[in-house]
C-alpha positions as CSV (number, residue, x, y, z in Angstrom):
1,M,-3.1,12.7,5.7
2,L,-1.1,12.3,8.9
3,C,2.2,14.0,8.2
4,L,4.5,11.2,9.5
5,A,8.0,10.6,8.3
6,P,8.7,7.3,6.5
7,V,9.9,4.6,8.8
8,F,13.1,2.8,7.8
9,P,14.7,-0.2,9.5
10,R,18.0,0.6,11.2
11,R,20.2,-0.7,8.4
12,V,18.9,1.9,5.9
13,R,18.6,5.0,8.1
14,G,20.5,8.1,7.2
15,A,20.5,10.3,4.1
16,A,17.7,8.3,2.4
17,L,15.5,8.8,5.4
18,L,16.1,12.5,5.5
19,A,15.4,13.0,1.8
20,A,12.2,10.9,1.9
21,A,11.0,12.7,5.1
22,A,11.6,16.1,3.6
23,T,9.6,15.2,0.5
24,L,6.7,13.9,2.5
25,L,6.7,16.9,4.8
26,A,6.6,19.2,1.8
27,A,3.5,17.4,0.6
28,C,1.8,17.9,4.0
29,N,2.1,21.7,3.6
30,R,-0.3,21.8,0.5
31,T,-3.6,23.5,0.8
32,P,-6.8,21.3,0.5
33,D,-7.4,22.5,-3.1
34,A,-3.8,22.2,-4.3
35,P,-2.8,19.3,-6.5
36,L,-1.4,16.4,-4.6
37,Q,2.4,16.3,-4.6
38,V,4.4,13.6,-6.4
39,L,6.4,11.9,-3.7
40,W,8.3,9.2,-5.7
41,P,7.7,6.6,-8.4
42,V,6.6,3.2,-7.4
43,P,9.3,0.5,-7.8
44,A,9.2,-2.1,-10.6
45,F,7.7,-5.4,-9.5
46,D,6.4,-8.6,-11.0
47,L,4.7,-10.8,-8.4
48,T,1.9,-13.4,-8.2
49,D,-1.7,-12.7,-7.0
50,Q,-4.2,-14.8,-5.1
51,T,-5.3,-16.4,-8.4
52,G,-1.8,-17.5,-9.4
53,E,-1.6,-14.8,-12.1
54,S,1.4,-12.5,-12.6
55,V,0.8,-8.9,-11.7
56,S,3.4,-6.1,-12.4
57,N,3.5,-2.4,-11.7
58,T,3.0,-1.7,-15.4
59,Q,-0.3,-3.6,-15.4
60,L,-1.6,-1.1,-12.9
61,E,-0.7,1.9,-15.0
62,G,-3.8,3.9,-15.9
63,R,-5.5,3.0,-12.5
64,V,-5.5,4.8,-9.2
65,W,-4.6,2.4,-6.4
66,A,-4.1,2.2,-2.7
67,T,-1.6,-0.3,-1.3
68,D,-0.5,-1.8,2.0
69,F,1.9,-4.3,3.4
70,F,0.5,-7.2,5.6
71,F,0.7,-10.9,6.2
72,T,-2.2,-13.2,6.8
73,A,-0.9,-14.7,10.1
74,C,-0.3,-11.3,11.6
75,P,-2.1,-11.1,15.0
76,A,-1.6,-7.4,15.6
77,I,-2.2,-4.5,13.2
78,C,-2.9,-6.4,10.0
79,P,-6.6,-7.2,10.7
80,L,-7.2,-3.5,11.4
81,L,-5.2,-2.5,8.3
82,T,-7.2,-5.0,6.1
83,R,-10.4,-3.5,7.6
84,A,-9.3,0.0,6.6
85,M,-8.5,-1.3,3.0
86,G,-12.1,-2.7,3.0
87,Q,-13.4,0.8,3.8
88,V,-11.5,2.1,0.8
89,R,-12.9,-0.7,-1.3
90,D,-16.5,0.3,-0.3
91,A,-15.8,3.9,-1.0
92,V,-14.6,3.4,-4.6
93,A,-16.6,0.3,-5.4
94,D,-17.9,1.6,-8.7
95,E,-14.4,2.7,-9.8
96,L,-13.0,-0.7,-8.9
97,A,-15.6,-2.5,-10.9
98,A,-15.0,-0.2,-13.9
99,G,-11.2,-0.9,-13.8
100,D,-10.3,2.7,-12.9
101,A,-9.1,1.9,-9.4
102,A,-7.4,-1.0,-7.6
103,L,-6.3,-2.1,-4.2
104,V,-3.0,-3.9,-3.7
105,G,-1.7,-5.8,-0.7
106,F,1.9,-7.0,-0.6
107,S,2.5,-10.0,1.7
108,L,5.5,-9.6,4.0
109,Q,5.5,-13.3,4.7
110,P,5.3,-14.8,1.2
111,E,6.7,-18.1,2.2
112,N,3.5,-18.7,4.2
113,D,1.2,-16.6,2.0
114,T,0.9,-18.8,-1.1
115,P,-1.7,-17.9,-3.7
116,E,-4.0,-20.5,-2.1
117,V,-3.6,-18.9,1.4
118,L,-4.1,-15.4,0.0
119,A,-7.2,-16.6,-1.9
120,A,-8.8,-17.8,1.3
121,Y,-7.8,-14.6,3.1
122,G,-9.2,-12.5,0.3
123,A,-12.5,-14.4,0.2
124,S,-13.0,-13.8,3.9
125,H,-12.3,-10.1,3.5
126,G,-14.2,-9.4,0.3
127,A,-11.0,-9.0,-1.9
128,T,-12.3,-9.5,-5.4
129,P,-9.6,-10.8,-7.7
130,G,-8.7,-8.2,-10.4
131,Q,-9.8,-5.4,-8.1
132,W,-8.0,-6.1,-4.8
133,Y,-4.8,-7.8,-5.6
134,L,-3.0,-9.8,-2.8
135,L,0.6,-10.4,-3.9
136,T,3.2,-12.9,-3.0
137,G,6.7,-13.7,-4.3
138,E,10.2,-13.8,-2.9
139,R,10.5,-12.3,0.6
140,Q,13.7,-10.4,-0.3
141,A,12.0,-8.8,-3.3
142,I,8.9,-7.7,-1.4
143,W,10.8,-6.4,1.6
144,K,12.9,-4.3,-0.8
145,I,9.7,-3.0,-2.4
146,S,8.5,-1.9,1.1
147,E,11.8,-0.4,2.3
148,H,13.1,1.2,-0.8
149,G,10.1,1.5,-3.1
150,F,7.5,2.8,-0.6
151,K,9.9,4.0,2.2
152,L,8.2,1.8,4.7
153,G,10.4,-0.1,7.1
154,V,10.1,-3.8,7.9
155,D,12.2,-5.9,10.3
156,A,12.3,-9.5,11.5
157,I,11.9,-9.8,15.2
158,D,12.4,-12.6,17.7
159,N,8.7,-13.3,18.4
160,P,7.3,-16.5,17.1
161,A,3.7,-15.3,17.4
162,N,4.4,-12.1,15.5
163,P,7.8,-12.4,13.7
164,I,7.6,-9.3,11.5
165,S,7.7,-5.7,12.6
166,H,6.0,-3.3,10.2
167,N,3.7,-0.3,10.2
168,G,0.1,0.3,9.2
169,K,0.6,2.8,6.4
170,I,-1.5,2.9,3.2
171,S,0.1,4.5,0.2
172,L,-1.8,6.2,-2.6
173,V,-0.6,5.8,-6.2
174,D,-1.8,7.7,-9.3
175,R,-2.4,6.5,-12.9
176,R,1.2,7.2,-13.8
177,G,2.7,5.0,-11.1
178,Q,3.7,7.8,-8.7
179,V,3.1,7.8,-4.9
180,R,0.9,10.8,-4.0
181,G,0.4,10.2,-0.3
182,I,1.1,8.0,2.7
183,Y,-1.7,7.6,5.3
184,E,-2.1,6.0,8.7
185,G,-4.3,3.0,8.1
186,L,-5.0,2.6,11.8
187,D,-6.4,6.1,12.1
188,P,-10.0,6.6,10.9
189,E,-9.5,10.3,10.1
190,S,-6.5,9.5,8.0
191,V,-8.3,6.7,6.1
192,Q,-11.1,9.2,5.3
193,H,-8.4,11.6,4.0
194,L,-7.0,8.8,1.8
195,I,-10.5,8.1,0.4
196,R,-11.0,11.8,-0.4
197,D,-7.6,12.1,-2.1
198,M,-8.2,8.9,-4.0
199,K,-11.5,10.2,-5.3
200,R,-9.8,13.5,-6.3
201,L,-7.3,11.5,-8.5
202,L,-10.1,9.4,-9.9
203,D,-12.3,12.5,-10.7
204,D,-9.5,14.6,-12.3
205,P,-7.1,12.7,-14.6
206,S,-4.9,15.9,-14.8
207,L,-3.9,15.6,-11.1
């Protein structure tokens, strides 16, 4: 895992950032064989996937999942981030099919990313419904999930071609709904580290 501090938008910098960064840096100091640290619990959410079905955090309990934040019209990092999620999909394909693992993508531009748009995007990237969830809902709710739930900043910017500033992190969540690592989805080494840690959680339910 790349040991990078969580990125918050300007309006929520301060004590929350320092606390989250300290927790993450502590996790980075573990030895390769040590249990993965619990960083924080995932936030509660109830959103809509690419099939139009409701998906909540409680429905994912009992599964190990990797999650990112993206939007389908993103011309910059999102295609690379989706490709990294595809690498994770390929690495845990059997566990996805068995219902032991999942991938989750939260759209940061839900007013554009309707279930129909997400379904088309998912089909073009091999996102099988029920295994790789692409979620939409209210923008304010999803941005709050990113900023406060996963400690990942997001900002609106004055750029019609790319109106949302966000990062390329992928978070790893255990069966109990706890974040166990944050990885750089644009860095191949970090993605491989994510895959190794995800398999550790899948192989050993006690972690």
